N, C-alpha and C positions, 0 to 999 in steps of 0.2 A: 221676159228675159233678163237672165243675168247681166248688168254692166260689169265691161273690165276695169281692174281698178287702177290707180290712177298710178304709172311708173314713180312718178316723184314724191307722191306722199309714200310709199313701202318701197323706197329703195332694196335690190335681191342684195344678198351679200355676196352672191357670184354671178358676174357678168356673164354675157353670153360666149365672151369671147374667152373666159377663164378666169380665175379669183386676179386682180390685182394687188399690190402690196396694202393699199389703202384697205382693199375688204378685207386682207391678213390683219391688219390692225385693229377695224373696227370688229372682227370676230374675237378677236382677243384682249378688247376689251369687254364684250360680254359677256365672256364668258363661254360660248358658243362655239360650236366645230364649226371649220369652215370646208364644206365640199367643194373635193377637184373632180370636174367630169372625166369619164376618160376619153382620150385620144381616138381617134377614128384610126384603124389600121390600113394604111393604105395597099392597093394592090400594088407588087411589086414583080415582076416578071425577069427575074437572072438574063444576063447577055447568052446562058447557054438553050434557053428557049423551057426551060425549065416551067412548068404551069406554077401559079402562085400559091405560096404556104396558104394554106387556112389558118383563120385567124380562131385561136383555141377557146373551146369553150368556156373556160373557168374566168378569162376576161371579160366574155359577153353577159357572166352571170354573178360574179364576185361583187362583194358591197365594193361600193368607191373608197379610195383614198381619201382622209380626211388630215387637214391640216389643225392639228390641235394646240392650244396654248402649251401644254407639256416641251413640245416640239423649240420653243422659242423663248421661252421667259428663262432657263439659264443659261445658254449662250447671249441673249442680250443682255444678261447681265454682265457674264462677262466680259464682252464687248465693250461695254457701255464704261465698267469699270476700269479697263486698261487703255481707254482714250485719256478718259477722266485723270488719270494717274500720269502719261506722258505728258499731259496740258499742264499738269502743277507743276513737274519736272522744269520746265521753262521758264516759271518762274516771272519772270519781264512782262509774259501780259495779263491779264485781265483773269481772276483766279476765279471771279464769279459762275462763270460757264462751266469752268470743271466742274465745280463744288456742285451745281443741278445736274450735271452729268451723273458724277458718285450718288445723288441722291436718289436719282430715277434706276440707276444701277442697283443700290441699296433697296429698292421699293419691288423690285424684279426677283430679287434675292430672296427678299424675304415671301413673295406670292408662293417663288417654287419651292423653298422648304414648308411653307403652310400647305401647299396642294400636293406635295411629298413628290415631286417630279422626280425625286432621288433617295434612295435610301441612305440614310446618316448615320453610319454604324457606329452604335455605342454599347460596348460589352455589359452585361446584366451582372448586377447585383446579388450576391451569395445570399440564399433564403435560413442560412444560418445562424443562429443564434452567436452573440460573440459573449467568448465566457468570461466572466469579472475577473480582475486582476488576483494572480495567485502567486506566491512566492516562496523560494527555498531557503528556508532563512537562514541557513550554514552559508551559502553562496553571497545573503544579503550584508551578512556581517563583516563576509571578508571584505567586500566591496567597499564596504563602509570605513572597515580598518586601513585598506590600503590604499581608501582617497584620501583619507588623513593625511595618512603617510607619505602620499606621491605632495601634498601641500606642503608636508616639511622638509621634504626634497628638493625643493624647486625654489631653493632660495639663493638670495643673488644673482635673480634672472639669469639660472643656469640648467642646462640638462646636464646631468652628473648620468651614469651608466644604474644606478641606484634609481633616478627618477624616471629612468625610459622603462625600467622593468617592474617597479612598481606601480607605476602608470596605465600601463597594458596590463597590467594583470588585474587593477580596479577596473578596468572596463571590462575584460573579457567574465570577471566575476560579477559583475553589475548585471551583462546581458544575459549571464545563464541565471540569474536569482528570478528574472522576470520571465525566460525563456518558458513559450508555451510548449507542452510535448515534451517526449522521452528525449533523453540526451545519451546518446550510444556510442562515445568516443572509440570504443574497441572495435565497435561493426564499421566505423568509417576510416580506422587505419587498417581494419584488414580489406576493407573495399580496395583503399587506393595501393595497398599494398599487393592484391592481386592484379589490380590494372597493371602495376607496374612492372611484375611479373611477367603479363601477356598483354603487353599495352596493344590500345587496338581502336581506330577510328573508322567512323563509317560516314559517308558522304551522299547524298542523294538530289543530285542539281537538277532540278527541274525547272520551270522557266520563270519560278517565284525565287528561287538558288542563283540565278544567273542575273535576276535584278538587283537582289542584297549584294552580290559580287560588284556587278558595276558601280553601284552605290560607291560601295567601301572603295573601291579603288578610286572614282573621281574624288571623293572627299577626301582621301589619303593626297592626290594629288594637290588638292587646292591648299592644304594644312603645309606640307613638306618641300613642295615645288620652288626651287629660288628661293630657299629659307636662306640661305647666308647672303644674299643680294637685295632682298625685298624686306624691310629695309637695309638698305646698304648701311648706314650710318647708324650711331646711336646720339642722343642728347645724354644731358647730366642724370637724369634719375636712374639710365641702366651703370652710369661711371660708380653711383652710389651704391645701387646693389652689387656691382661685383668687387667692391670694397667690404661690404659684408660677407660675401663668400670666399673672399681671402681671409679674412678674421676666424671664420670659422676652419676652414681647412687649416688654420695654424694655430686650432685648438679650442678658442673662443665658442662655446657651444650654447650661444644664449637661446632663451626662450622667447624673448622681445629684443628687436635691434634696435635701439633707439637713434642710430646716426638718420639723419634729413626727417624730422618732426616723427620718426617710429613706423618702424616696418613688423609686421608678423612674420613668423620664421617660417612657414611653410616651404616658401619660393628659395630662400638660401639652401635647405636641407636637399631640397629637388634637383637644385644646380649644381650642387657641390656632387650629390650621386651620378649626375650625368659627367661630371669629369671624372670622377674616379673610375666611371664604367668605358665612357669613349675617348678619355686624354684629351678633351677638348679644350681646358686651360681654362685660365681666367678671362673669356673673353666673350663677346656678344653673343655669338652663336651659343654658346653653353647656356646661357640664359631664353635663347628661342627658342630650342630645344624642349626644353621643360616646358614653356607654356604652351608652344603648340601640341604637343601630347597632351597635353592638359586639356586643350580646345578640341581633342580629336576625340577623346576619352567622354568628355560630355555628350557629344552626339549619340553614344549608347544610352543613355539613360536619356535624351531627348525622343529618340524612337520609343523607348517604355514607354514612358508618360505621355506621348501621343497617342501609342496602343490603348493603352487606361480610356483615354478620350475620345476616339473615334476608330478604333481597327488598327490590321497590321498594314494595310494600305497606305490608310493616314499616315501611318507611322514611319513609315519607309521613305514619305515623299517627306515628312519633316526632317527626316535624319538629309535626306538629299539636299533638302533646300538651306539647312541651316550651315551645311558643309559645303554649299561653295560660296557663302553670302559674304559679301564684301564685310559685314559688321561684325560676322565674329571672326574673320580670318586675320583682318586688320591687328584687331586685341590679343589673338592669339600670335602674332607675329613680332611685336615690338619689343616683347622680352621683359616687360614688367607684371605683376601679377593680377590684372586684369581677368586672363579668364578663369581664375580659381574663383570667384565669386558664382558664375555658373557652375564651374564644376560640383560644387555641392549643393545648388538650387536644385539642380535636374534630378539627383538620386533621391534628396529629398521628399520632394514633390511627389517623386512617384512610388516612393515606400507608402507614403501617404493614401496615394491613390487608390494603390492595391492593396494595401492594408484592412481600408474601410471596404471595398467591392468584397474582399476575400473572408473580409471577418478574423484578421488574422492580426495578432497581438506581436507575432516578431517581427512584422512589418512594419512596426511604429518602434520598435528597439533599435533597428536600423535604421530610420527615418531619424531617429534622437541622435545616432552615433555620427551620420554624417553633419547634422545639424552641430554638434561638438566639435568635429575637427574640423570642418566649415571658415569657424570660426578662430583658428590659426593660420589662414590663409591669406584674406582683404580684407579689411577692415568694413566693405559695404555689405559684406554677408552677417552683420548684426543683426539687418533687418528681418534675417530668415527665419529665426524662433517667433516672430510676430506673423506672418504669412503663413505658417504651418498652424498655429495657435486658430489664427481665422478661420483656413481650410477647415479646422474644425468646428468651430463655432457654427461655418455654414452648412455644414452636415447637419449636428445637433439639430438645426432650425428647420429640419426640413422633414416630412411624412415618413420617409425613409427609415430614419434613425428610432421611429417608434419602438420601443424595448430594446435599443440599444445604448441610448446617452450615457445610463452609468458604467457599461462596459467601456464604451469606447473615451469617457472622460477619462477613467483610470488609467487606459492605455494611453495615454497624452500625459499626464503625468510620472509615468515608467518613463515615458521616451525623454521626457525633460530631466528626469535624472541621471539617466545616460548620458544625454548631453554634458550635463554638469560636471561628472566624472570626466568627460573628455575634455571639457574644458578648464582643467583645475589647476594645471601648471600656468596658462595665463591668470587664472582668478588670482594665483598667489603674486602675479604682477603685478596686477591692477590695486594691491593693496601696496606693494612696495615702491612704486613709481606710478600713479593714478596720473598725474599731468603729462607725464609721456606718453601713457596709451592712447589717453583720450584728447590728447591734443588736435588730432588733425579734424576731429569731429568738431570739437566745439568751436575750433575757427572757421568753422560752414554753417554753423548751427545756429549760435549764439556770438557776443560782443566780444570774442575773447580776442581777437586780431583787429577787429574793425566795431564800427555802430555799424547798425541792423538799417538798411538805405531806406526804410520806409515801414508799414504796416507789416507785420511779419505775415498775417491772416491774407492780405492780399498778395506778396509775394509767394508766400506758398501755392496760393490757387493759381495765379501766372506762372508757375513755376510748373506746375501739377499740368496747365494747358501745353506748354511746349515742349513738356516732356512726353506728352503722348501724342503732340505731331512730329516726332521725332523721326517714326517710320516712315510718313509719307511724304515730309515736306521739308525740316529742318535738322540733323543732327549736333548741331553747335559748330562752335568756329577753334577748336581745337587741333591745327593741323596733324600733330603726334598721334592720334589715336583715329581721325576720322577724314574723311575730305570736308573740308569746311562748308556747311549751307548746303549740304544736298542728304534727300533724304538717307534715313540710315537701313531703306531697304531699296533693291531696285525695281525699277515700275512695273514689272510683272509680281514681285515679291509684294510687294505692297498692294496691287490691285488685289491679290489671293488674300494676304491678311484683312483687309477691309470687309470683303465680301464673307471671310472666316467669322466676324465679329459678329455678321448679323445673320448666319448661318447657326450659329451656336446662342446668339440672344433668342432667335425664334423658336429656336427646338427647346430650350429653357423653358418657353411658355408654353409649350406644348406639354415637356414631360417634366419639368422640374427637377431635373436633374442638378443635384449638389454641385458636383463636379464640372458641368458647364457652367455654372454661377462662378465657381471657386476659379476656374482658369481665366474667365475675365476680368475677375476683379484682381486676380493675382497680379495682373499687371501693372496698377498703379502703385499698389503695396513694393512691386520691387523693383520701382523707379523711385522711392523714398531716396535712397542714398543720394541720387542727382535731385530731385525736387528738392530736398531739405535744404541745398546749398542758400541759405536766407542771407547772409551774408554776403557772398557773392553770387547774384541771382546771372551772373554772365556767364556764369561754371555750367550751368544747365541750359540744354540736355549736357549730359557727360555720356556719349558711349560706353566709358570703360566703368561708371558708376553705376548705368542701369544695365549692364549686361545681363543679369539676373534675369531679366525681361525675356531672352534671347528664348527660352523654353517654351513658355506660353505661346510668345510673339510665334514661332515656325508651325508649332502645333494648329494651331489658327489657320495659317496659311494652307497648310498642308490638308483640309479638310474639304474647301470647297472644289479642290483639282480631284481629291479621293470622289468627290458627290460629281464631278464630271463623269468619272468613269462609270460608275454607276450607272447616271444618267442615260448613257450610250447603250450601256446594255441594256435598260428596262424599257427604252423607248423607239430603239431602232432594231427591229428585225433581221432586215436587211444587212449581210455580210459587209457590199460593199459599203453603205452608211456609217457602219459601224468603225471601219477601217479608218475612214476619210477623217470622221470625227476624232477619233484616237489618234491620228497622225498630227491633227490639230492641237490637240491635248497635248502630245509630246514634243511640237514644236514651241510650246511656250517654255516647258520645260529644258529645251535646247536655248533659246533666246535667253533664260535666266543664267545659263551656266556662261554664253557669250558675253553677257553684260557685267556678270560678276568677275570675271576672267578680264576684262579688261578694267573694271573699277580698280581691281586687286593690283594686277602686276603691268598693269599701263597707268593709268591716272593716281594711285596712291603713289605708288615707286617715284613716278617722275615729280610729284609735288613733293615728296619726302625728299629728295635729292638734292632739288632745288632749294630746299628749306633748311635745311640741316647744315652747317658748315663738314667741309670736306677732311673730315679729322683722319679719317682712313687713310687717305690721302697722303698727310702728313706722314700718318705713322711708318707706311710703305718707304717713305723717305727715308726716316731713320732707321727702320729695319735695314735698308739696304747700306745705308751708311756705317752701320756698327757692324756687319757682317763684311764690310770690304778695309777701309779707309782709318775709320775711327770705332767709336765705341758708345753704349749709350750715355755712359757719362759725359761723355765731350759732346752731346746734343742736346739742343737747347731750343724752345718756344721763345721769342722774345712777347710778353705779355701786351697787350692793347685792348682800349676799351671796347667792349661790347662784342669781343671777338670767340674765340673757341673756347672749349672747357680744355683746359689741358691736360688734364687727367685721361680723357679719351685718347688723346696723340697717344700716351704709352701704353694704352691697352690696345690699341691696334697694333701698337710695335713690336709687342709681345714681351712688355715692360710694364707690367700692369701696377705694381706697387710705385710708381715713379711719377711725380708731378714734374714735369716739364718745365714750367713756365719760370723764367727769368724777369726781373724785371729792370727796364732800362738803365734804371740809378745804380743798376748792380753789376752791367756789364763791363767794368773795368776789373773786377774780381775776376775775370776770365783771360788777363792780359798775358800773363805768366803761363798759361798752360802749354806745353810743347807737342802734345799729341795732336792730330788734326780736329778741329771743330767743327760743328754744324749748325747754322742760325736761323729757324724758321722765323717769319716776320709777317704782318700784315702788309699787302700791296701800299696801302695806305701810308706806313708808317716811314717816313722819310727822315725823322729825327732819329730813329734807332737805325737807321740804314747808316744814317752821316756817322753817327756815334761807330758802328760796326767799321765803318771804312776807314777812319783816325786812327783806331785802334789796332786794325789788322788789315794795311794798305796791300797785303799779298794775296789776301782774299779775293774770292769769283762770286759774282754776283748771277743767279739764275732767276727769270720769271716764270714762274710755273702756272701754267695755263689752262685750265682743268676744262671740259665741256660745259660745266653749268655756268652760265654770265654771274658773276660779283662773286665766285669763289676762288679767285687765284690769290698765290700768295708768294711772296719772296724766300729763295735758299741762299742764304751767304756762306760760303765754303771757304776754310780757313785749313791752309795745309799746312803738315807737321813741318817745325821747325827744329834745329841743329839746337846746341848750346850754347854757341855763339853768335847766332841771328839776334838783332834787336827787336823788341818788343812792340814798339808804336813807329809808326809810319813817320813819313815828314811831313811837318807841319800841326803833328797832334799837339793839342792843346793838354799841358802836365797841370 
């Protein structure tokens, strides 16, 4: 007789009353399916007395529904990562628990990728063989001669008309010299003329088109909404930029602007063009329009690069996440050159990835052009040639490059030559004034300004660690371009980014795709302008100098979310289940939108208003005074230690070339002025106020109290005086 088995020695996976949560985890860990028994259909008699509905045959004979690991791994990884990141943002609590949750999320995500719970889309490579480098000798010679002439015409750090014409001709000749395929200018012109004669545009707006339109509208809102007021004030750096713009508009067409340790020229020409087109003047808004536009254009190439890495769904999500994110928005709104770094990194990485995938030499030429032009923008872009060369090296080391290494290497040489041609004017500057061109970089990586505070290798490794942690932990302490000591990403995007790193790393182990490895390794390379601050490690991480990493970071953040959408399609056949999971994924995006809106237009805007001196309000006081009883000439700001940059007051007042500072010792020089006068003083400057009272007894004092605590100031108004009035009040010390 058969003995019954011991229930304790062989515990069932499913209890008699149905599976428990513990049963589900046991099944998950053992890699077994968990059977869920069908519930009996109870008899049901409607109130109308109708007979009970008979049970369908399919329900009796169909296979039982099973709870598989594929149903749990991906959502569990998302949930644990989100919980871990929200915990890390609390900072005051012990971090080990959140790190352990992150580790568990990483394991589950790696398992899900390995088990192919979702399809992680990757565009395939072309099977075509890349053609070896070929040149058109006539155009190559023309490019060489025009480049030499451009170099000669760039003397005295000046763009002349001849310089620009020769420079554009050199770049065009260089591209034509290496261009693959036929060049048919007449055919292109004929097509353009034909379209102009009968212009027509065709739009097909389906679900995908609506999604793209919505993403574009939302990102435009985040980039340009409240641009005048967020941030509302300037710091000293924009004043330096606007003085350079004023010099440019007065005819000083420099290649490199040496003011304030030196700046490349692109932003100043962009600002001058903005002023010419929109009439915004020498103003903070002029700078912000140009940089916000540069930040938004970058999103287009973020989309294109992400499409190369993970398909169009991930590309649109990367476009959206980067468009709403606090980090790219803040550096685009401050009016400085910061967004010019990712503006050229994004197209260079895109054309590199596409060029290798399509075996297209022409894409390499465009890559080289963006590298060269980018070096005229923001100094951290100087790392971009290294990043692109490293990307080619990564490709050459993979099996996919078999039979292509010679061609791809020659294309890289052609791209380098195009970049060199585009860089020619700045090369001339590097010979004429190398100290100014490289001063800023040398003060950060060497001992030009101060001795290194320790061993260079240890500082660099520490900086790299801190730089890699900026996305989910701490983005530095500079309040001008960040919210100090918070992550560079909101907690939703940060969790997605870390999961994306796991997805691409595991996918690389499975597929050995060079682009996966390059995307991962490009991040520490693009952080080098920040992590190489060996002399000033406290300046790292710097969100502005690390801005090039925006491109791979948001690409990686989009990949797991795109995978979640595919997971819904693959694992859930029920329409209701799909709708529920899709709504949950949509909620993540909505939460990210709300979080970043609060960060940019709430926390950052408020912090900036409280931290920056209210020179805009002082400028408005002077503007009103000049338009009524006085003039710009008779308005002054009494200098006080560690107070406002008086040049900013003039810019806000509409008189940007005037520095309104007057030293307390020079106040007596205005005693003979007959026109109405206005003096703005620090609220603590009792000595200056007493001097004004002695000099101008008829003056009126107003205590200006703005909403921000500690930003109040004094306004001392002196009315106009007739020719017979005395200049000093009673009791004045002569």
